N, C-alpha and C positions, 0 to 999 in steps of 0.2 A: 405216689411222687414220681415214679419212673413213667408211669403211664402219662401222666400230665405233661412232663417234660418231653416225651416223645410226641405227644399230640401237639404241643406248642411248635415244636421244630417242624413237624409235618405241615402244619397249617402255614408257617412262615415260608417254608420251601415252595409250597403251592402257591402262595401270593406272588413270590418273586418270580416264579416260571410263568405265571400267567401274565405277568407285567412286561416280560420280554416278548418282543414281537417276533414271530416266526418269520423265515426268509419270504420275501415276496419281491417282485420288480414290476414297476409300471410298463405299459406297452404304449408306443407311440408310433403311429402310422402318418406318414408325410406324403402329401401331394403337392409338388412344387412346379410352377410354370414360371420361367424367367427368360428375359432377352438381354442380351449384351449389346450396348452402345460402346463402340471402340473409338468413338471421336472425343466424347468427354469421359470416357471410362467409368460408366455406371451401368448398374443392373436395375431392371424394372421387373417386379414379379408379384406373385401371390402365393399364399402357402395355406393348405387346409390340413390341420392336424387333428387326427382321432386319438384321444387321450383316454386309455382304459385304466381306471384306478383299481389296482389289485392289492392295494393296501388295505388294513382294517380300518383305516382312519377316514373320517369325513373331511374333504378338503374344501376350503372356501376360496382359496386362490392358488395361483400356479405361478411359480417363478419361471421367466423367460430370460435368456441370455441374448443381448443385442451386441455381440461382440465387435462388429464393425465400428461401433461408438469408441472402442478402445483408443482409435486413431484420430479421434475428433478434436482433442486438445492436448495441451501440455501438462494437464493436471489429472489425468486418468491413472489408474493404478499401473497401467503397461507404461506410460509415459515416465512415471516416476522410478520404476523399477530400471528402465534403460538408462536414467541418469545415475541411478545407485551403482549400476554396473559400469559407470564412467563411458558410456556411449551417448553421444549428443547428435547422432545422424538424424534421429527423429525430432529432436529439439530444435535442431537447425534448419529443419524442412521448410518448404514454402507452404503457404496456407493452401495453395492449389494442390499440394501432395497429400493433404490431410484426407481421411475417410470417415464415413459415418453410415448410419442407417436411419431411414426416416419414413414418412408417409404411412406409419402405422394405424390401423383402425380395427382393433380386435372385435370380432363378433364370435359369440358363443352360442351355439345351438339357435341361430338366428337372431339373437339379441345382442346389441352392442354393449361392450363390457368396459367397465372403468379400469383405468391403469394406474397403479401407485408406484411412484418413482423410488428406486432405493435410495437410502439415507446417505449413502457414500459413492457409489459407483454409477456412472451414467451408462454403463453397458449391462446393467440388470434392472428389469422391471418385474412388478408383480401384476398379473392380469388377475382382476377380482372376478370371480364367477358370479353371474346373475343368481344362480340357486347352488347350494352346496352340492358336492359331488360325492355321492355315497360310495362305499365299497362295492366292487364289481360293475359299476355304472360306466358308460362311455360317453364322452362328449365330443363335439366337433368344434375346433377353434380356427378360425380363419382371419386372414388380415393381407391387405396388399403391402407391400414394402418397396422401397428404393435404396439402393447401396451404391455410395460414391466409393469407388475402389481406390484406396490410398496408393501412393508410391510405394514400392517395396521396402520395408523396413523390418518385417518379421514374417508373417505367414501369408495372410491375405494381401494381395497387393498385384501391382503390375509394373513392368519396366517397358515403356513404349507400349506395343501392342502384343506383349507376352503377358498372359494372365495366369495367376494363382488364385483360384476361387475356393477358399477355404474359411471356415468359421464365418459364414456369410449370410445365414438366414436366421429369422428368429426361432430360438431353439429352447425347448423346456428343459430346465434344471431336473437333476435326479432327485427323487424323493424315495428314500429306502428306509429300513428299520432304524437308522440312526438319525433320520430327518431330512430336511432339505439340504441341498448342496449347491446352492447359488455361489457363483464365483466370478470375479472380473477376469477378463483376458489378461494373460501375461506371457511375457517372452520365455522366460524361465519359469516353467510350471505349466503343465498340460492339462488334461481335460477328463471329464467324467460325464457320460452321456447315457440316455436310456436307449435300450434296443427297440427295434420295430422294422418298419419296411419304408422304402422310398420309391415314389413314382415320379420322376423328374423328366421335365421337358426344357430344353435348352434352345433358345433361337439366337443365332449369330450369322455373320457374314459366311457365305458358302465355302469359301476357301481356308477356313480354320481347320486344323487338325485338332482334335479333343481327345483327351484321355480322362477317365471319370470313373467313379465308384459305380457298380452295377454292371447289369448286362444290357449292351446296346441292342435296341428293338428295331432299328431301321435297317431293312435289308440293302438299301442303296448306299448308307454309311458303311456298313461292313464290307461291302464290295470296294468302296472307295479306299478303306484301310488296307485291303488286300493289294490294291494296286499302288498304294503308297510304299507298301512292304517290298513289292518288286522293283519299284524305281529306286528304293533305298539300297536294295541288294546291288543294282546296277551302279548307283553312285559310289558305294564303298569299292566296288571293283575298279573303277576308274579314278577313285580318289577325289572326287569333286562333289561338294554338297548340291542338294537340288536348287538351291536359291543362292545366288551371289549377294542379293539384298532383299529385304523384307518386302514382299508383294503388296500391291495396294488392295484394300479389302474389296471382295466383291459387292456390288450393289444388291445382288440377289442373296437371300438369306436361306437357311436351312434349320430345321427343327429336330433336334436329336432327342431321342426318348430313352431313358434308362430305367430298369427296375432293378432294385436291390432288396433282398429278404435277410433278416436276421443281422441288420448292422445298426450301428448307432451314430453314424455320421455320413456325410456325402460330400465329396470334394470334386472339383474338376479343373482341368488345365488346358489352356487354348493357346495355340500359337501357329501362325501362317507358315512358320518355318520348320515345323517338326517334320523330320524323318521318322520312318516307322520300321521296327523290326519286329518279327512275329515268331513264336515257337510254341511248344506244347510241353508241359511237365506230365510225366506218367508216375502215378502213386502206386503204392503197393497194392491196393485194392483193385487196380485197373482203371481208376478214374483218370480222366484227362483234364487238365487245366490249361486254357489257354494263357500265353504270357506274351506281354509286349514290352517294348522298349521304345520311348519317343524322346528324340533328341534333335539338337540343332547343329552339333559339330561332329564331323567325322574324326575317327582316331580311337580314343580310349572307349567311346561309346559303341564301337562296331561290335564288341563282343558282350553288350551290356544284356541283351536278352537271354544270353547264356546264363549269366549270373543271376538273373531273375528266376530262370527255370530250375538251377540248381539249388537255390536257396528254398524254393517252394518244396522240392523233393526232400531236402535235408530236414527241414523243420517238420515235415509230414511224417518222416521216418522216426525222429527222435522225440517228438512232443505229441502229436496227433494229427490226423489227416486233415488237409486243408478243405473247408467245407463249401467254398465259392466257386464260381465257374471261371473267373479269370483274374490275373494279378498283372499290374502294369507299373512300370517305372518311367518317370518322365524327368528330364533334365531342364530345369528352369532356374530363374533368378532368386533362388531361396536366400532369405536374410536371416533365418533363424536356424543357426547350426548348419551341419553338412547334409542334413536330410530330414525330412518329416513325413509321418505315416498317416495314412487315412485308409478306411476299408477298401481293400482290393487295388488301392493305387498309393505310390509313393512319390514324393518329389525330391530329387537329388540335386544338389549344388555341384560347382566345379571340384574336380578330382585331380590329384597330382600324378597318379599312376594307374594302371590297370588293377593292381592288387587293392589301392586305395578305393577305387570305384567299386571293385567287387565287395570290399569290406562294407562300405555305405549302403550299398544296395541290399546286402544280406541283412545288415541290421534293420534297415526299414521295412523290408519285406517280412523280417521275423516279427515286427510289431503287429502284423495281422494276427499273430497268435497271442502276444503279450500285450495287450489292450484291445485289440480288434475283436478277438473272440473271448479272451479272459479279461473282461472289461472292469479292471480295478479301478479304484479312484487315483488317477495319475497325480493329481495335485496334492493330495494328502498323503499318498504312499508311493511316491515315484519310484522307489527301488523295486516295486513288484513288476513294473513293465520295464523300465530302463535297465536295470541292474540285471534282472534274470535274462532278459533278452541279449544283453551283452555277454553274459556267459555262453549262451548257445552260439552267439556271433564268434566268440573265441574258439569254440569247438570246432566250428566251420573252418576258421583259418588255420587251426592246427591240422585239420584233415588235408586241406587242399595247398596250404603254404608252408606248413612245418615251422613257422618262425615264432620265436617268442616274443620278440620285440616289434612293436607296431608302428612306433612313432619316430624313434631314434635310429638313424641309419647305422648299417652295420660298422662302417668304418669308425664312427665315433664310439660305438659300443666296445669295439676292439681296443681302442685307445684308453677307455675306462677300466679295462681289466676283464679276465674271465669270469670274476664274481659278480660282474655288473647284471643286474635283473631290472628291466624296465618296469615290471609289476611292482617290484620292491621299491625302487627308487621313487616312483609316483606316490606310493604310499608314506614312505618315511619322510618325504619332503615336508608334509604338514603333520604327520603323526608324531615325529620326535620333538616337534615344537608344541604339541597338542593343540594344533589348529585345525586338525580334521574334525568331521562330524559324523555322527552315527547315521546310517542310511535312512532308518525308519522314522522319518519326520517330514514335515510338509516342505513342498519345493521352495516356497518363498524363505524358508529359514536358512537355505544354504548360500554361503558365498558363491560367486560366479565360479570360482575354481573349484571349490568342493563339490558342487553340483556334478562336475565331470569326474573328479577323482574318487568321491565317496559313493554317489548314487550309482554312477555307471561302473567304473573300475573297481572300486572296493567291493561292491555287492558281487559282481561278476566272480571275483577270485575268491570271495568267501564260499559261494556256492560251488566253485570248481574244488575248493578244499574239502568240502562236504561231500562231493562225489568221490574224491580220493580217498576219503576217511571210510566210506561206507561201501565203496565199489560202484562201478558205472552202471552195473546191471540193476542194483537195488535202487540206485538214484533215478535211473530212467523210469523204474516202475513207478516210484513215488510221483514224478512229475506227469507221467501219462494218466495215472489215477486222478490227479489234480486237474489236469484237462479235461478228461472225460466227465468229472463231477461238476465242473464249474464253467464248461464252455457255454457261451451265450448268457453268462450271468455276471454278477458283480461280486467277486470274492474280496475278502478283505485279509490282512495279513494272519489273523486268527484262524481263517479257514484253510490257508496254505499250511500253517504250523499243525493244524489238526491233522492233515494228511501224513505228515512226516511223523507224528506221533503215533498214528495208527499202524504205520509201517515198520518204523524203528524205535518206538518208544521215546525214551528222553535223550537218545544219542545226539540229537541236533539242539538241544537246549543252549548249548555254547553259541549256536548261530543265532537263534531267535531272541533269546533272552539277554545276551550279552552283546555280541558284536553288531547286530542290527539295530539294538535299542539302547545300547549305552556307549560311552567313549572309553570304556575300560580298554585296556591294552593286554595283548598276549606276550609273556616274557617268562619262558621256562628257564631254569638255571640247574645245570649239573653241578651238585655240591661235592660229591665224593665218588669214588669208584674202589670197590673192594675185589680182591682176587684171593680166596683163601679155600682150602681143601677142595680143589677143582670145581669151585663154584664162584661165579661172579655176580655183582649187583651194582647198581648205581643208585644214589640218593639225589633225587631231583626235587627242587623247590619251585613253586608257582609264584614268581615275584609279581606277576601282573594279576589281573581280576578276571581273566577269561579262562574257564577250564575246558579248553578245546582239546580234541584228541591230537596226539602227535607221534612221530616215529622215533624209535631209537635203533640206531645202526652201529654195528661194529665193523670198523675200517682197518683193512691191511694195506697201507699206501693209499691208493685211490680206488681200491677194490672194496666193494660192499661185501662183507663176509655173511653178515645176517642183518635183517631189517624187521622190526615188530611195530605194529600199531598198538599204541597205548591209549586207554581211555583217559580222558581229561580229568582233572581233579584240581582242588583248592589246598593250599597249604604245601605240605612236605611229604613225600612218599619214597619208599624203597622199591626199586623195580629189579627183579632177577632178570638176567640175561643169559643166554646160552654160553657155555663154557667154550673158549676158543682162543686162538692167538691173534689179538688185535693190537694195533698201534693206537687207536684211539676209539672213544665212544662219542657219537655225535646225536644230537637232536635235530631232526628235520634235515638231514644232509642234502636233500634235493630241493631245498629252500621253497617249499610249497605254501608255508604258512605265512601269516602275517606277523612274524617274531619282531619285537620292538628292538631288541639287542641280540644279535647272533654270536657275539664275542663270549658269551657264557653259555654257549649250546655244546661245548666240547670240552673233552678231557683226555689227556694222554694216559696210556695205562702203565707207563714207566717213566722213571727220571724224576728230577726236581721240578718244583713249579709246574706241576701238570696242567693247571688251568691258565698259565700265562702263555700267551700265543708267541712263536718265535719272532724276534726283532727283525725288521725289514726297513731298510732306508731306501728312500727314493727322492728323485728331484722335486716332484710336486704330485703328492697323491691326491686324486680327485675323489674317487668314490672308495669308501672304507672297505677294506677286506677283512671280514671277521675272523679269519684264520691267521692273521698276522697282526703284530703290533707295529704298525706302520708310523714312521717318523719321517716327515718330509724336511728336506735340507735344500732351500732355495737361496743361491747367492744373492746378495743384496748390496746396494751402494747407497749411502746417505751423505748429506751435506749440510751444515750450518755454518754460520759465520765465526764459530768458536772452534768447534771440533774439526772444521774443515772437512776434507774427504774422510768418510767412514766406510770400511769394507768389513763384511761380515755374513752371517748366515740367518736366515729366517728359519726357525725350528718350529714344526707345526704338525697337527694331526691332519688326517685327510679332511679335505674341505666339506665333503658331502657323505652322508646326511649329518644333520646337527646331532649333538650328544648332550647329555645333561652335565657332563663335566668336560670342560675344556681347558687347555693349556696352550700357550705359545710363547715364544721368545725371540728376540732379535738382538743377540750380541754382535757388536761391531768394534773394531779397533780403529780409534781416532787418530788420524795423522797430525791434528792440530795439538792434542793434549798427550800424545803418546801414552795413552791408556784406554781402558775399555768404556765403551758408551753403549747405549741401546735401551731396550724396553722388554717387559715381560708382563704377561697377564693370564690369570686363571679365574674361572667362574664355574660354580656349581649351581644348577637349577633344579628346584622341586616344583613339580606340576601337580596340579589338582583338577579333577575331573567334574567337580560340582562345587558350588559356593560362590562368595563373590571375589575370591582370589583365583586368577588363572595360574600364576606361578610367583614363586620367591626365588630370586637369585642373589647368591652371595659371591661377590667378586674381590679380587685383590690385583691391583696393578702397580708395577714398578717402573721407574726409569731413571736414567741417569745421562745428563747432557751437559755441555757447556753453555753458559749463559751471559758472561762478562768477560771482557779483557781489560787487564790492568796495563794502561799505555805506558807507565813507568818503566816496566821491563817485560812487557809483552806476556805477562802471566795470564793464563785462563783459568777462570774460576768456573766450577761446575756446580749443579745441584744434584741431590739424590732425593727421590719422592717415593713414598708409599701410600697408596690410596685404597683401603679397604671399603666396601660399599655393600649395601643391601638394597634390593629394588622388588616393589610389590606390583606386579602387573595385575590389574583390576579386570574383572571378567565383563565383556561387553557382548551384546548379541552379535554373532558372527557376521550376519548379513548386513549389519549396519555400517561395517568397515570402521567404527570409531574404536578409539583405544585410549587407555588412561593409565597411569602409573605414579607411584610415589617412591621417590629414591632418596636414600640418605648416603652422603659420602663423607669420609673423614680424610683429609689430605694431611700427611705429615710430610713437610719439606725442610730439607737441611741445605742451606745455601753456604758455600764458601764466600769469604770476603776478607779485604785487606784490613788488618787491624793495625793502625799506625800508632806507634809510640815513639815520641821524639822525632828524630830524623829517619827512623826506619819502620819496617812493618813486618808483620808475620801473618801467614794464611790462617785464618781462624773460621770458625763455623758457628751458624746461628740456625735455629729451626723454628719453624711456625707451624701450628695446628689449626686448620680452618675446617669448621663444619658447614655442611650443606644439606638442606632437606628441601626437596622441590617436588610439586605435583605437575603433571603434564598431562594435557587433554588434547587429542587429536581427532578431528572428523575432516576426512579428505574428500568431501562431497565436491564434485567436479565443477559445479556452478559457483560455489562461494566456500571454499574449504576454511577451516578455523584451526588454529593452533593456539593453545593457552598454556602458559608455564609460569607457576607462581610458587613463591616459597621464601625461605629465609637463608641468610648465611651469617654465622657468627664465629667469634674468635676471642679468646683470652690471651693476653700476651703481656710482656714487660717492656716498658719504654726505655729511653736512653738513661734515665735516672733509675732504672730497676723498680719502677713503680708498676703495680698491677693495673692493666686497662682492659677494657671490654667494649665490644660493639656488637649490635645485632642489626642486620640490615635485611629489609623486606623488599622483595622485586615482584614485578609483574609484567609479563609480555603477552601481548594479545596481537595474534596476526591474521588477517582475512585476505584470501586471495579471490578476486571476483573475475569470472570468466568473460572476456570480451568477445572472443570467437575462438575457433578451434586453435588450440595450442597458444592462445594469446590471453594474458591475464594482467589485471590491474592489482597491485599489492599494497595494503596499508598495514603498517606495523606500528603499535603503541607499546612504549615501555615507560614504566615507572618505578621509581626506587626511593625509599626513605629510610632514614636511620631512626627506628623508636628509641633506641638508646645507644649513645656513643659517648664514652668517657672522656674522649678527646675531641669533642664537638668543636670546641674554640680553636683548634689547631689550625694553622694556616698552611702546614705542610701536607702534601698529597703523597700517598703511598706509591713508591716505585720500587723496582728489583735492584737499583743502583746502590743503595746503603742498607746496611743492617739496622741503623736506627731510624726508622721511619714511622709516620702515622699509618696504622693499618686500616684496611677495609673501604677505603674511599672509592668512588665510582665516577666514571665519565660519560659525557656524551659520545665520545668517540672511543672505540675499544682498540688502543694501540699495544704494541708488544709489552711495554712496562705495566698495562693494566691486567696482564693475565696472572693474576696472583697464584692461580691454582695450576697453571702450567696445562691448561685443557687444549690449547690450540697449537698448532704447528707454526710457530714464529721462528723464522731463520736468523733473526737479529734481535734477541729480546731487549737488549739495552743500548742498541746503537742510537747515537746521537743524530747521526746524518747519514745520507746515502740511500741506496735503494732499499735496503733491508729495515731502515727506520720508517719506511712509508707503507709497511705491511700492516693491514687492519684486519679485524674479524667483525661480522655483523652481529654484535652483541651489545648488551647495554643500551646505551642511547643510540646506536647504530649509525652515527654520523660517519661519512667517508672522508674525514679529515685526519691528518697524522703530523701536527706541528712538532711532535718529537718529545722526548723525555725532558730536554732542557727546558720546555715550556709547561711542564705539568703542573705548577703552581699558579699559572698564569690565567688559564681561561678552560671552562667547560668541565672541571673536575669538582667534585664535593664530597663532603662527609655529612650532609645534611638531608638534601632532597633534591631530585631531578626528575623531569618528564620529557618525553620525546616523541614525535610522530614522524615516521619514514614512509614516504610514497615513492612508488616506482611502477612502471608500466611497460609492458610490450608494445610494440608498434604494429599497425595494421598492414605491414609489408611482408610480401612473400620472401621466404628464405632468411632475410635480416631482421625480420620484425622481433624476433625472440633473442637476438644477439646485440642489438643497439637499443638501450632502454634509458629513456630519461629518469631521473630521480630527483626528489626534494626532501630535504629533511629541515624540521623546525624543532627546537628544544628550549626548554626552561631550566634553569639550575639555580640553587641558592648557596652562593659561595660564602665562606667564613668572612671574607673581606667585605667591607661596606663598598658596593659598586651602584652605579645608577641602574634603574630598573631596566633600561634598554640594553645594558650589557649582560643581563642575566638571560636574554633571549638570544639564541644563535639561530641562524639559517644558512642552508647551503644547497646548491642543486647542480646537477650536471648530466653526463652521459655515462651510463655504465655498459662497458663492453663485456657481455657474459658468453663465455665460451661453452660449447656443449658439454653436458655432464656437470655443470656448475663447478668445475674443478678450478678455474681461474676467473676472477672478475677484475676488471681494470675500471678505475672511476675517474673520469676527465671532469673536473670542475668547470662550471661555467659562471656561476653566481655564488658569492659569499656575502654574508652580512658585514657590516664594517668592523665589528669587533674580531671576526675571524681573519678578514682581510689585514687589518692592521697587525694582528699577531704574526702572520706569515711574512709580512714586510720587515718585521723586526729580526728575521732570522738572517744569519750572516750569509752573504753570496745568494741572497734571494733570486730565484727565477720561477716561471710558471711550472715547470716539471717538478719542483719540490711540493707542488700541491697535489700531484697526481698520487692516488693510492691504488693499493691492489689487495685481494684476499685470496688465499688458497684454501681448498677443501679437498683433502685427500683421503678422507674417511670412506670406506666401504659401505654402502647402503644395507639396511637390514632386509630380511625377507618381506615383512609388512610393508616397508618403504617402497621396493620394488613392485609390489602388487599393486599398491594404492597410486602408483605414478602412471599406470597404463591410462591411455586415453584412446577411445575408440571412436 
């Protein structure tokens, strides 16, 4: 039996092993001849590709990328992604600005080949081979092609007669041991290409200066560049560029010849205004590498060639020797990020400072190693090039600039406090909300923001932390081994991880199996400190899911007495520490790791409440100091028609970063009521890393304000409200930008009122309990955003006769915004409401806040102060019958912009049966004021309890909305009313037009998601 089992297992293992393909990579040699027409911005060329099949498979067709076709219409994957990123530059472009590749006639070994279109993408085709390509065989594929160069909106493009010729020729997709990797062109999401050679000839007007992949073969052009270098040096000395304006193209042309070996792409850049600086990098082996900078503006770029040279030497020293003969950086009109890399050449956009320029050049030059030489699949595993390269970029900046913060000016960081870390802030911005994404996933999966914060920055700092934990020498040995083993090949994440395991065993499992591949968080907590019998230890718990290594330090004041690295673990662990005189024990006191909460990383060795940070008050704490329990005290002033002026303090936690438990309160002294008014709220949020729920939030809000004035003796009545809630945020694909949630609120509201008996009254109280359950869905797609809110409100209460009553109301709001042009929208909002059950359906009384005996739950086409039964809006005069504050409204329920007032509540537009409304509004196509002056029109139907004519059931109103920036204040100037509204207004005492004017206030701060989804590029 033992033998049989062993034999079976051996046979199974052998089958599995044989089924797995050993490493191979195809070989592609390209010969390209192309000419530039700078009058119609086109390329005319031919390409011959020698394709060697080094795989063990027989191929019957080969996928080719035709990436210029990404710019051919508004329906390509590129166009859709730009819109999803809220960029409409390409969408709004002229037809003449589009790009394409055409004129293709594929011939394979002299035989015309058929072509199959891709099912989805116009920038991918399949070339069907006339006969199957067997292993180790080579075929020659050739075709003419013509490229219409698009206006620059991404990588390939032109601005006038400045040309960026990238992703421009028919290019075979990669076929490796995981299959074909055909992919559409994207702006966010880079490439994966086969290694080989390029022999390229470029014909263009003679006075163009060209930078390109490869070695230039023309002696006369090499001399021309030398002369341009000398002229540029002279121009720098006198401070004047070589050309005041773009020269006319020469009628005479030149043909430039470039050769490149062991590369997977070829790019070139041409401009008649380029100035040229030249230098030379010297590598440790003694090898010399020619370095160039080509640019059109003096100033920051005067030193650019030094940055190219220095970065070549830096990466060669720390990763592996640069293998090619030259490296060039060009300044051009890049529209896809700050820079973009190609073998031996990189294109750089505008920079704000010399350090910024050095930074971007270094990053892009560094890509010669991370993707140029170590050619991982950038589309599927972007962290392998962008993230790791950013790690080395950061090391370079540390060496030459010593600055921790790269984007936020030093003056601002000083204001934010000594504990502020840009690295930590960018991580916590999204991580505390569990909106970050793990780096090891496809480029398309990331939101536009997370592609930068997670793929680039998070990955870089994770590898920096790995370096700190194992030591720079060991880390460099790992990466140099990775480079030497995988240069000019296609490594996958598992190949990089294998090198780490070979060198340090499982010490980096926390990096590859947790941080890079899951959304688990790092959160160690010091539970206890023991000091007994001259021995000390601490008990530490891992509250997160990442068993990363960490440091434990003993501190005396600000002095580090001891510091030890500890191996990561899960669960709980007792750790012995050297005996000594310490004030406190701290985890990660240098703040090198991505700790989610640092407030639990410290314990004092003496005193009471050892884990509670000392209390600190400040005017307005911006960034959380984990070593302090910070309380913000901000003086505030408030006002409403009942409390009058209110003076108080806003008591809060630090604004940033978000935390799972929040509290804030705003107590104020009311001049009007001579009592305390204000509000407070607290919320606890539980986040989930998987499943259909993103988070659950438990909230409690409280408020107390005046809401009615008794004119008899100027008494002010107030309300007290408590609103517990629970909200379920549902998980959506992050890159979709969509969101949805379900929320339940219970409103307990206690109103004061005048209880009249005989000829006197006394102040009495009544309470109402209102339940709400709503589902909200949002899709902020920039061309036509959608917002849906639907749910029910119900309430059980006692009427004037002390009889039990009950209603249930169902609501639906559906809002669409259609983009007319940049920053101009047309909006259509539909609202419908009905009462499936209402025990007082036949009542002719409409609910208001004026009396404690009223019919509950009614709804109106207009949302006036008396309509706000749950006090959700900031109304300054809730029960005012006339005057300015009676004309305040909110865009809710029927959305009408009318406010005939509380005295007219029973007359028109309110119901406890049924209503429906449509609200239309639009921006105007005018510069500056088109988004401020906005026409609107409302039409609605309601079913009153009274018998009225059919025409009186329909209301219409229209006018001009003055919308102030930020949507803080909207003023509505009516121009048209239907007869029933017109007659209602005319029945008001002392009627005039200005009583028809209404306004709305919106003083709520936007959420993080709202801010991100409001950006329009």
